[in-house]
N, C-alpha and C positions, 0 to 999 in steps of 0.2 A: 318532101312530097312523095319520093319513091317509097320511103318507109311506111307512109300511110297507105299507099296502094298495096304494098306487100301484106300489111296487116289485113286490109280489106279482102284480099284474095286468100290469105292463109286461113282465116276463120271459117269461111264456108267450106273450103277444102278439108279442113280438119274435121268439121262436123260431118261432112259426107263420108270421110274415111271411117270415123267412129260408127256411123250408122251402118255402113257396109260391113265393117268388121263385126258388129253386133249381130247383124242379120246372118252372116256366114257362120258365126259361132252357134247361134240358135239352130240353124239348119243342121249343123254337125251334131248337135246335142239331141235334137228331137227327131230328125228325119233321115239322117245318114245312117246306113246300115253296113258296117264293116264286116269283114270275116273275123274269125277268132272265137273267143269264148262264147259269144252269143249263139254260135252255131254248134256248140257242144251239147249233145243230148244230156250229159251228166252234170252240167253246170246249172243246178236248180236255182233259179233266179231269186226266189223268195224263201225266207227261212221257214222250214217246216216246224210245226208246233210240237213235234216229238220225233225222236230218233227212229221210232218204229215206222212212222209215216214216211220219213225220208228213205229208209231202207226198203220199204214196200214199193215206193215209186221207182227206185233204182232197179228193183227186181223186175217190175213190169216193163221198164224200158229195155232191159236186157232180153226179156222174152219176146217183145215185139221185134227188136232188131235181129233176133235169131230166125224169124220167119222168112220163108222164101217169098220173093215178090218180083214183079216185072217193072222195069223202069219205063215210065211213060212221059210224054212232054207235049206241050202245045206252044203256039206262038201267040203272044198277047196282042191286043189291038194296037200297041205302040212298038211292036217288033221285038219284045224280049222273049227269050226262051224260058219257059216255066216248066219245072220238072215235078214229077210225082212218083209215087210207088203204088202199084196196083196189086192188091191181094185178092185172089179169086174166092168167091163163095161157092155155094152149091150151083149146079147147072141152071142157068136162066134166072138166078136170084137178082133182086133189086140191088142197086149200087148206092153206097153212102160216100159222099165227097166231104172230106174233113179239112177245115182251114184253121191253122194254128194262130197263136197270138203274136203280139208285138215283140220282135226280137226273140221269138221262140223257135222251137223245132217241132216237126210233126210227132216224133217219137216221145219227146218230153211232154208235150201238151196233151197228147192223146194216148198215153200209155195205158190208161184205164178205159177210155171210151172205145178204143179200137178193139179191146178185148170183148166188150159187150157185143159189138157189131159182128165180129168174126164168130163168136159163139152162137149167134143166131143163124149163121150160115149165109149172111149177106156178103156181097162183094164190097170191097173197101178201096178207095183211092185216097191216100194221104198226100196232100198238096204241099209243096215247098213254095211258099208265097214269094212274090217278087222281092228282090233284095235280101233274101234269106237263103241259107244253105247253098245249094248248087244252082238255084234259079238266077236269072239275069237281073241286072239293075242294082242300084245302090240307094234308092230313095224309097222310104216307107211313107205312105200317104194316109195312114189311119183309116183306110177303107175307101177313100175317094177314088183312087184308080183301081184298087184291089177288087171292088165290086164288079168291074167289067171283066176282070180275070175270072171271077166266079161264073159269069155269063159264058165266057169262052170255054171253061172246063165243062160246064153243063152241056153245051152244044157238042163238044167232043165226046162226052160220055153217052149222050143220047144217040149219036151216030154210031158209036162203036158197039154199045151193048144192047140197044133196043129194049131197055128194061126201065122200070120205074126208078126214079132217083130221089134221094134224100140229101139235104144239105145240113152240115153240122159245123159249127164254129165255136171257138173259145176266145174270150177277151176281144182283142181287135178282130180276130176271125169271126167272132159272133156278130159284132157290129157289121162286118163286111157282108155276111150272108143275109142279114136283115136288110141292108141297103140294096142288095141284089134283088130282093123281093119286088122292088119297084121297076125292075128292068124287064125286058122281053125275054123271059126264060122259056125253055122247051116245056111243052105240056106234060112231059114225063116227070117233071119235078113235082113231087107229091107233098112235101113237107119240109120244115126248117127247124133245127134244134140249135138254140143259142145259149151258151153257158157264159154268164157274167159279161154281157155286152155293155158298152157305154152308149150314150144317146147320140153323140156327134163328136167329130175330131176336136173342135174348139172346146167343147164342154169338158172333155177328159184332160186336155192340156191345161185348161184353167184350173181344174180340180187338183191335179197333181202339183202344179206350180204353187197354188195357194197352200197346199199341205206342206210343201217344202219351204215355205216362207219366201218365195220369190215375189218381186213386185209385178204381178201378172198384168195389170192394166198398162204398165209402161212397156212390158216386154212383148205383149201380143202383136203390136204393129210391126216389131222387128221380126217376130216369128212368121208373120204373114209375108213380109218382104223376103225373108230367107227362103220360104217355100216357093215363092214365085221366081226369084232370081236363080237360085241354085238347084231347086227341085223341079221347076217347070210346071208347078200346079198351084191352084188357088185354094187356100184354106177356107175361103168364103163361098166356095162352090157348094151348092145344095147337097148336103150329105147328112140328113137328119133321120135317124132310125125310127123315130116316132112317125114321121111323115111317110116313110117307106112302108112301115107296117100297117098304117091306116088303110092303104089300098091293097093289102096282101090278098092273094087269091087261094093260098094254101094254109093249112093249119100250122101253127108255130108253138113250139115248146120252149119256154124260158126257164132257165135254172140259174140261181144266184145264191152265193154264200152270204149269210147275214153278218158274218164277221169280216167281210171283204173291206180292207182298208185302202185298196187301190182304186177299184171301181165301186162306188157305193151301190148298195142293193136298191136304193130308191130309183136309180136309173132304169133298172128292169121294171120296177113298178110303173114308172112313167111310160115306158114302151108298151107294157101290157094294157094300160088304160087307153091307149090310142086305138085299140081294136079288140075289145073284150070278146067278141064273137069268134075271132080266129085265134086268139092268143091265150094260152094257159101258163101261169107262172107258179113255180114251186121254189120256195126258199129253204135253205139248209142252215139251221142254227149252229153256230160255232165253226162254220166253214169259212176259210179265208179265200183269197182270190184264186179261182180255178181249181179249188181243192174239194169241192162238194163230193166227188167220187171217193176220195180217200177218207173223208170224214164219215160218210154213211154209204158204203158201197151197195148194200142190199137195196136201199130205197132208191138210190140213183139208177141202179140197174133196172129195177121194176119200171121206173118212169120212162126210161129210154125204150125198153122192150115194148111196153104198152103203147107208147106213142107211135113207134114204128109200125106196129101191127095195125093200129087204127088208121094211120095215114096211108098205108099201103093197101088197105082193104077198101078205101073209098073209090 
């Protein structure tokens, strides 16, 4: 009789243990952001298609890191210290706030974009997002919490500079600034630039999981559980870039590489279709994830410069 009871108790306990272990493992794999290589500006995470592109990216990173800047910080809505680097522009110039990608760094992800902004004489704030570089936290939420950090940085910049603001993001940072478009942002925010955004946290997790041949349908419930138990957030929280853009009040520039194998170009097409009056989309043939600038620097530069001038002149 005792053995029957032991078996009856063991099986549910074993199942619970496996579920908890799976949820913890997926939290660590997807959402936990450790220190180390991911915070290394020079650890280019995706293979460049040529040695010349890699060498050029490293040169741009060195040049950006050699510039003088002021360390700045804010406190997030949930008490984290978030850090950034402020690069002054000309006196009274508009300010561009840049938000990097998933497990990226500001210098790595904006080695080219920052060059355009500073060459225009605009002020620049490179944000170290939560759970990255020297900012607080260890949980990445794919834009769910980060969008409120965008709101916090916008309010800080509006109060400090009293100047027009532009938001710029790449990859996860691109989705984050698009999600922030649905929030109560200062009126000084004049436009948004998003390079290779995904449509929602679940959509990109499912996409990457399927591409890596994971049993996505079976693992998603565990990913949601891990996010809730160990990250303290819900993956099912409303965080859809299409919905956010649909009600956007400022112009939006979308850029996406047509050879992007990580975030498909169709995701930007879907976002653009949500609000064609506010959103303009430009795709780059042959450009992989986040590399449109390196593939066609002249065209990328013209798009950014023209959009900034139009958005800031309104």
